[in-house]
N, C-alpha and C positions, 0 to 999 in steps of 0.2 A: 554616545558620539558616533556619528556616521563615518563611513570610510572616506567620504569627500572632505569632511572636516579635518580628519587626521592628515589627509593628503595636503590640504592647504596649510596646516600648521607646520608640517615637515618642509614644505616648499618655502614657507616664510623663514624658517630657521636657516635653511640652506642659503637663501638670498641674503640674509643678514651676515652670515659667515663670509660669503663671496664679497659682499660690499665692504664689510668692515675689516677683513683680514687679507684676503687674496689679492684684491685690486691694489691696496697700498703697497703690498710686497712687490707686486709686478712693477708698479710705478717706481719704487725705490730701486729695484734691480735694473730697470731700463735706464734710470738716471745715472747709475753708477757705470753702466756700460757706455753710455754716451760720453761721460767725462773721460773714461779710460781711452776710448777711441779718439777723442779730441786731443788728449795728451799725446797719444801715439803719433798723430798727424803733426802736432807741433814739434815733437822730437825729430821727426823725419825732416821737417822744414828747416829746423835749426842746424841739423847735421849737413844738409845740402848747402845752406848759406855759408857754413864754415869751410866747405870745400870750394865753393865758388869764390868767395872773398877771403883770400889768404893773407893779405897784407895787414899790418898793424894800423889801427885807426879807422877801420871800415865798419865799425859797429852800427852806425846809422844805416849804411847800405844793407847790412845783414838783416837788421830788423825790418827794413822796408821789404826786402825779399820775402821774409817769413810772413809778414802781414799780407802781401800780395798772394802768396801761395795759399794761405788760409782762406782768403777771400775767394780765390778760384775754386776752392773745395767747399764753399758755402758753409764754413764754420761760423755758427752764430752763438757767440758768447760775448759778454761785456768786455770792454777794452781793458778794464782793470784785471779781470780774470785771465784774459789773454796775455797781458803783460806778465802776470805771475807765472803762467804756464811756460812762457818763453824763458823767463829768468830761471825757472826750475830746470828746464831742459838744458840751458847753457851751463848751469852749475853741475848738473849730472855729467855732461860731456867733459867739462874741465876736470872733474874728479876721475873720470874714466881715463883721460889722457895722462894724468899724473900717475895713476896706477901702472899704466903701460910703460912710462918713461922711468920708473924706479930701477 
């Protein structure tokens, strides 16, 4: 076996490892970061809406504010996922407020 053949075999093994293992790990990591960043932005928007609309019964105005805020930030997720993120942020905010008011 010549040195060139050994080089090509090693190069092939390295490319298989990069394609099969490293790239999926990077995609998974990037996806998780994107979701966390989106959730952080949703939480900020929900908290801002809670401060702006303080009267009871203003839920639709709060949600509209959050959706507009996210639209301005070019957040691109499905409406169902976005609704779930908003509800999660509201739930967490309500839990946090209950802890403070104990």
